[in-house]
N, C-alpha and C positions, 0 to 999 in steps of 0.2 A: 636771522634769515640771510643776511649778507654773508656771514661766515659760512653758512650752510652751502651757499652757491659758489663759494670760492674753491671747493674741492673739485679736482679734475674729474673724478669718477662721477660726481653729480652732474657736472656739465655734459659729460659724454652721455649719461643716462637721459638727460633732458633732450639733447639733440636726437638721440636714437628714438626716444619715445615720440617726439614730434614727427619725425620722418615715418615711423611705422604707423602712427595714428593717421597721418595724411594718406599713406598708401592704402591702408585697410579701408578707410572711408571712401576713397575713390573707386576701389574695386567693389565695394559692398553692393551697391544697387544693381550692378551688371551681373553679379553672381546670385544674390539673394532673390531679386525679382525675376530672374531667369531660371529659378529653381535649381541652381548649381552651387548652393551654399556648402553642401557637403564635400565639394571638391577641396575646400580649404582644410577640412578635418582630415580627409584622406591623404592629402599631400603632407600634412603635419606628421602622420605616421610614416610616410615614405621618407621624410627628411630625417627621422630618427635613425633609420638605417644608413642614410646618406652621410650624416654627420659622424656616426660611429666608424663607417668605412673610411671617411676622410681622416679621422684621428689616427686610425691604424696605418694608413698608407702615406700620410703627408704631415708635415709640420704645420701646414695651414689647411685645416679640415674643410673650409668652405670651398677651396679650389676643386675638391672632389665632390662635395655635397651638392653644390649648385647645379653642375651639369647632370648629376645623377637624378636629382629631383625634377629638373626640367624635362629630361627624357621620360621620366615616369609620368609627368603631366601630359606630355604629348601622346604617350601610350594610352592613358586613360581617355583622352579626347578621341583618339582613333577608335578604341574599342566601343565607345559610346555611340559612334556613328555607324557601326555595323548593325546588321539586322539580328545578329545572334545574341546581343547583349545590350541592355539599357545602361544609362549613365550611372545610376546608383550601384548596379551590380559591378560595373567596371571599376568604380572607385573602391568599393568594398574588396574586390578581388586583389587589385594591385596594392592597396594599403595594408591588407592583412598579410600578404606574402612578404612585403617589405619590412613590416614591423617584426614578423617572425624571424627574418634573416638578421635584423638588427639585434634581437635578443640573443641569437646564436653567436653572433660576432662578439657581443659583450662577454658571453660565457667562455668562449674559446680563444678570444683575442689575447695575444701576449702583450703585456705592458699597458693594458687599458687602465688608466688611473683616474678617470672621471666617473663619478657616481651616476647611476641611472636616474636617481631622484633629481639631481641637478639638471639633467637633460629634460626631464618630464615637466618641471616647473620653471626652469630657466632662472637667470639672475642678470638683470640689466646693469647692476652696479659693478659687475666684473667684466663687462664687455670691453673689448679691445678697441684700439684706434681703427683697425681694419673693419670691425663690426660697424663702427660709426660711419666710416666712409661708404661702405656698401649699403647701409641703411639710407643714406642721403642719395646715393646713386639710384637705387631702386625706386625711391620716392620720385625723383626727377623723371626717370624713364616712364613710370606709370602715369604721372601727371601729363607728360607730353603726349603719350599714346592716347589717353582718354580725351584730352583737349583737342587733339588733331582729328581723331576719328569719332568724336562725340555723337554726331548725328547718326552715323552708320551703326555704332554700338547701341544707340537708343532704339533704332528700328529693329535690330537683331533681338533686343531684349523684349520688345512688346509685340512684334509681328515678324517672326522669322520667315514665314512664307512670302510676305511682301518684300522683305529685305532681299530674298533670293530673286524675286520677280524684278526688283530694281537693279539687279545685277551687281549687288554688293558682294564682295569676296568674303562670304560668310565663313568659309572653312579657314582661310588664312587668318582672318581677324580672330577667330575662335582659338586657333593654335597660339597666336601671339599673346592673347589674353591669358591663356592657360600657362604659358611659359613665364609671363610676368608674375602671375599669381604664385607659381612655384618659387621664383626668385625671392619674392616677399616672404613666403612661408619659411624658407631656409633661414633667412636672417632673423625672422621672428622667433623661431624655435630656439635659437641660441640665447635669446634675451628674455622672451616671454614664456617659453616652454612648449613642449610638444602637445600637452593636454589642453592648453589655454589659447594658443595663437588663433585658432579658428574663430574664437568668440569675438576677436577684434574685427573680423570680416562680417560676422552675422549681425551683431548688435546695432551698428550705426543706421542701417536701413530700416530695421524693425522699429527703433526708437523714433527716427525722423518721420516715418510713415504714420505714426500716431498723430502727428501735428500738421503734416503737409499733404497736399493732394497731387501736386505736379512733380514730375520726375526731377526737374532741375532743383526745386526746393528741397526735395528729399536728399539729393546729393549735397547741397550746401549745408543744410541743417546737420546732416550726418558728419560732415567734415568738422564743423564747429563743435558739436557735442563730443566727437571722438577726441579732438585735441584737448578739450577741457578735462575730460574724464581721465585720459592718460596722464596728463600733467598732475592732476589731483592724486592719482594713484601713486605716482613717484614721490610726491611730497608727503603723503600719508604713510607710505610703506617704510620709508627710511627711518624716521624716528621711532616707529613702533617695531622695527626689526622683523617685518613680515614680508613674504614674497610679493614683489611688485605685480607680477602677472595675476596672481590671485586677487590682489586688492583691486586692480583695474576691472576684472570680471565682476567682482561683487558690486563695485560702483555702477557698472553698466546695468546690472540686474536691478539695483535700487532705482536708478533713473527710469528704467523701463517700467517697473512696477508703479512708480509714482505717476508716470505718463498715462498708464492704463486707468489708474484711479481718478486722476485729475481731469482727463480728457472729456468724459461725459458731463462733468460738472461745469467745466469751462465752456463747452459748446452750448450748454443749456442757458448759461447766463450771458453769453455774447449775443 
């Protein structure tokens, strides 16, 4: 085990995994409980186009992908506030167009050397030093934002009308949350994959809500379970030579299934 941890790519993978797990778990209750979980899936499809565009235009794809996906997240947020389109339709519209553009760029782009499969499933073991730094940065930004605006975000999640009545700047906080979610998704797509990154946002709140009733405990249990599952996924995937993202999602699914089975038995005996 000591030898295993001495490899630089393993250390990078652990740091990135912890940072992404913390970011996802912090975002999870504010998106899932506010019925905005699909925005993560939509932005994952958008980031597919953003990363491809970045690869074609720059030596550092993330410099192009991050602002591209952030702008898309703000567009989705804006469209969802208009009377002509609801949130799900806005997500579906922007993500479908972006994904289609990404596929066209892959087909027609000159010198595109990265396989589509690697972008869909990701590979945390091939992550660069820049990926690790950006993962830590986004984790710090999300943590500070949620800790500083926790009460206001809580009110927005459970009673948007009251939040507006209390003169909370709902629109501004909503746009910042969307932009931070986009930042997280772009980093996650590079390491966990386009098809799987949204699961990291959805599962923590669903699992923790099986065991807790308060919002704060849902957040705390979600963070702890997310960190444990992501680390387990890394340690299981490497020796078995299977995708880390897929392993993490399967572990989440197993934990959720066990929670659903055990919960009624536990509550009956307590």
